[in-house]
C-alpha positions in Angstrom: -17.7 -112.8 188.0 -16.1 -116.0 187.8 -19.2 -118.1 186.9 -20.4 -116.0 183.9 -16.8 -116.0 182.4 -16.8 -119.8 183.1 -20.1 -120.4 181.2 -19.3 -117.9 178.4 -15.6 -119.5 177.8 -16.3 -123.5 178.2 -14.7 -123.9 181.3 -17.8 -124.8 183.3 -18.6 -127.4 180.4 -15.1 -128.9 180.7 -15.1 -129.3 184.4 -18.2 -130.8 184.6 -17.7 -133.3 182.2 -14.2 -134.1 183.8 -15.9 -134.7 187.2 -18.5 -137.0 185.4 -15.4 -139.0 184.0 -14.2 -139.2 187.4 -17.2 -140.4 188.7 -17.9 -143.0 186.4 -14.4 -144.5 186.7 -15.0 -144.6 190.6 -18.4 -146.4 190.1 -17.0 -148.8 187.2 -14.2 -149.7 189.8 -16.9 -150.2 192.9 -18.7 -152.5 190.4 -15.7 -154.4 189.5 -14.7 -155.1 193.0 -18.3 -155.0 194.6 -20.7 -156.3 191.7 -21.6 -159.7 193.3 -23.2 -157.5 196.2 -25.2 -155.5 193.7 -24.5 -151.9 194.4 -27.0 -149.5 193.6 -25.7 -146.0 192.0 -25.8 -143.3 189.5 -22.7 -143.6 187.2 -22.7 -139.9 187.3 -22.6 -139.8 190.9 -20.1 -140.1 193.7 -22.1 -142.2 196.3 -23.3 -145.9 195.9 -25.8 -148.0 198.0 -24.3 -151.4 199.1 -27.1 -153.7 200.3 -25.4 -156.3 202.5 -26.2 -160.1 202.2 -28.7 -161.1 204.6 -26.8 -164.0 205.5 -23.8 -161.8 206.7 -24.2 -161.3 210.3 -23.2 -157.6 210.5 -25.0 -154.4 211.3 -24.5 -151.8 208.8 -23.4 -149.4 211.3 -20.3 -151.4 212.6 -19.3 -151.8 208.6 -19.8 -148.0 208.2 -17.6 -147.2 211.2 -14.9 -149.9 209.9 -15.1 -148.1 206.4 -14.6 -144.9 207.9 -11.7 -145.9 210.3 -10.0 -147.2 206.6 -10.5 -143.8 204.8 -14.1 -144.5 203.0 -17.0 -142.2 204.0 -20.0 -144.8 204.8 -23.5 -143.7 206.6 -25.4 -147.1 207.9 -28.7 -147.1 206.1 -30.7 -146.7 209.6 -29.3 -142.9 209.0 -31.9 -142.7 206.1 -34.6 -145.2 207.4 -38.1 -143.2 208.2 -39.2 -146.4 210.5 -37.5 -148.4 212.7 -36.6 -151.1 210.3 -33.5 -150.0 208.1 -32.5 -152.4 205.0 -29.5 -154.6 205.5 -27.5 -151.6 203.6 -25.3 -148.4 203.7 -24.3 -145.6 201.7 -20.7 -145.4 200.5 -19.0 -141.9 199.3 -16.4 -142.9 196.3 -15.1 -139.3 196.0 -12.5 -137.6 197.9 -9.0 -136.9 197.7 -7.8 -140.4 197.1 -6.7 -141.8 193.6 -8.6 -144.7 192.0 -5.8 -147.4 193.2 -6.2 -146.4 196.7 -9.8 -146.3 196.4 -9.7 -149.8 194.7 -7.6 -151.1 197.8 -10.0 -149.8 200.2 -13.0 -151.6 198.3 -10.8 -154.7 197.9 -10.4 -154.9 201.9 -14.2 -154.3 202.3 -14.9 -157.3 200.0 -12.4 -159.3 201.5 -13.6 -159.0 205.3 -17.3 -159.3 203.8 -16.1 -162.5 202.4 -14.4 -163.8 205.6 -17.4 -162.9 207.9 -15.4 -160.6 210.0 -16.8 -159.4 213.2 -17.0 -155.9 212.8 -17.3 -154.7 216.4 -13.9 -156.7 217.0 -11.8 -154.9 214.4 
């Protein structure tokens, strides 16, 4: 009974537009911080695909674990691979209960540790 009412009174349209704007804000923030890594995403989505530079001696699974330990949901490219040759990349979730400021802090942390060539297995 709730859904038809929301459709009729415009609430569904309003909520959808609010979610799209939130997603776009988060995607913009991610591009500002990680743009040099050329993330791939739909601006209306809460996920992005983050290629990791081939020059970095990192395992995407280790980076994903690091991110999860720091409050960012991430999954290694191996989880999406249909062969034994996953790309040097990962999928990150930009949604969740954290605000934009906290998301930006976490993205800055990722950018900084990638630039420093940190050994993720040692963190």
